[in-house]
C-alpha positions in Angstrom: -43.5 196.8 39.3 -40.0 195.5 38.3 -41.5 192.5 36.4 -43.4 194.8 34.0 -40.6 197.2 33.7 -42.5 200.0 35.7 -45.3 200.0 32.9 -48.5 200.6 34.9 -50.6 199.7 31.6 -49.1 196.4 31.2 -51.9 193.5 31.2 -49.9 191.6 33.9 -49.9 194.7 36.1 -53.4 195.4 35.2 -54.4 191.8 36.4 -53.5 192.8 39.9 -54.1 196.3 40.0 -57.2 197.6 38.1 -57.2 200.2 40.7 -54.3 201.8 42.4 -52.6 199.9 44.8 -53.4 202.7 47.6 -57.1 202.2 46.8 -56.8 198.6 47.6 -54.7 199.2 51.0 -57.6 201.7 51.9 -60.1 198.9 52.0 -61.2 197.4 55.3 -59.9 193.7 56.0 -62.8 191.8 54.7 -63.1 193.7 51.6 -59.5 193.7 50.9 -59.2 190.0 51.6 -62.1 189.4 49.1 -60.4 191.6 46.5 -57.0 189.9 46.3 -58.1 186.0 47.2 -58.2 185.6 43.4 -54.6 186.7 43.2 -53.0 183.7 45.0 -53.3 180.9 42.3 -52.2 183.6 39.6 -49.3 184.7 41.6 -48.2 180.8 42.0 -48.5 180.2 38.2 -46.5 183.3 37.3 -43.2 182.2 35.7 -41.0 184.5 38.0 -39.8 182.8 41.4 -40.3 186.0 43.3 -44.0 186.4 42.4 -44.5 182.6 43.2 -43.1 183.4 46.4 -45.2 186.6 47.0 -48.2 184.1 46.1 -47.3 181.6 48.9 -47.2 184.6 51.4 -50.3 186.1 50.3 -51.9 182.6 50.6 -50.7 182.6 54.3 -51.8 186.4 55.1 -55.4 185.3 53.6 -55.5 182.3 55.9 -54.8 184.7 58.9 -57.0 187.2 57.8 -59.9 184.7 57.4 -59.2 183.3 60.9 -59.5 187.0 62.1 -62.8 187.6 60.3 -64.4 184.4 61.5 -63.1 185.5 65.1 -64.9 188.8 64.4 -68.1 187.2 63.0 -68.0 184.9 66.4 -67.7 187.9 68.6 -70.4 189.8 66.8 -72.8 186.8 67.5 -72.0 186.5 70.9 -72.4 190.4 71.4 -75.9 189.8 69.8 -76.7 187.1 71.8 -75.8 188.9 75.2 -77.7 191.7 74.0 -80.9 189.7 73.6 -80.3 187.4 76.6 -78.7 189.8 79.4 -79.5 193.4 78.3 -82.8 193.1 76.9 -84.1 191.2 80.1 -82.5 193.6 82.2 -84.1 196.6 80.6 -87.2 194.7 80.7 -86.9 194.1 84.5 -86.0 197.7 85.2 -89.1 198.9 83.2 -91.3 196.6 85.2 -89.8 197.8 88.4 -90.4 201.4 87.2 -94.0 200.8 86.3 -94.8 199.0 89.4 -93.3 201.9 91.3 -95.2 204.6 89.5 -98.4 202.7 89.9 -97.7 202.4 93.6 -97.0 206.1 94.1 -100.0 207.1 91.7 -102.3 205.1 94.3 -100.8 206.5 97.3 -101.1 209.9 95.6 -104.7 209.5 94.9 -105.6 208.3 98.3 -104.7 211.8 99.8 -105.4 215.2 98.5 -102.6 217.6 97.6 -103.3 219.6 100.8 -102.8 216.4 103.0 -99.7 215.4 101.0 -98.0 218.8 101.7 -99.3 218.8 105.3 -101.3 222.3 104.6 -103.7 223.7 102.4 -102.5 225.1 98.9 -105.1 227.9 99.1 -105.1 230.7 101.9 -107.9 230.3 104.4 -110.3 232.9 102.8 -110.0 231.1 99.4 -110.5 227.9 100.9 -113.5 228.8 102.4 -114.9 229.8 98.8 -114.5 233.5 99.2 -113.3 235.2 95.8 -110.0 237.5 96.2 -108.9 239.7 93.8 -105.3 239.6 95.0 -103.5 236.9 92.9 -100.3 238.1 94.5 -101.5 236.9 97.7 -102.4 233.6 96.5 -99.1 233.3 94.4 -97.2 234.2 97.6 -99.1 231.5 99.7 -98.3 228.9 97.2 -94.7 229.9 97.1 -94.6 229.7 101.0 -96.0 226.3 100.9 -93.7 224.9 98.1 -90.6 226.3 100.1 -91.8 224.7 103.5 -92.3 221.5 101.6 -89.0 221.2 99.9 -87.3 222.9 103.2 -85.5 225.6 101.4 -85.6 229.0 100.4 -84.3 230.5 97.3 -81.9 232.6 99.2 -80.4 229.6 100.2 -79.1 229.0 96.5 -77.8 232.4 96.0 -74.7 231.8 98.0 -73.9 228.7 96.1 
């Protein structure tokens, strides 16, 4: 700014700052580096020694930024490789084991009737023999009793929790 006497409309100022300096600072490292890369040679050819020194400092800063960006690219590639090689195969193995277990459980379950799996009939004896009952509440109560016995808890056990 001192070189252009605080004139923000000066062609020399606009060469470097077509946008406001704060707009450049807000950019990410890769975008900012790409934006200022062309300034290095221009600053080194400026007649003022302070701008030439600034060009040399900017060159070193861009070299450091390039190294950081390269490390970031390598880390991204390593992360992608890890996901493809390690995590994807782990997910495949887990899904395979899950499907196998489901198949085994399905086979075991189809060998036994629901009553045999629970250890007693789901229907009250009169309905199991084919008799019709209009009392659906008794049927629901019987099923609830079977389920309670199967899981070994009663709803009252949960009310104190």
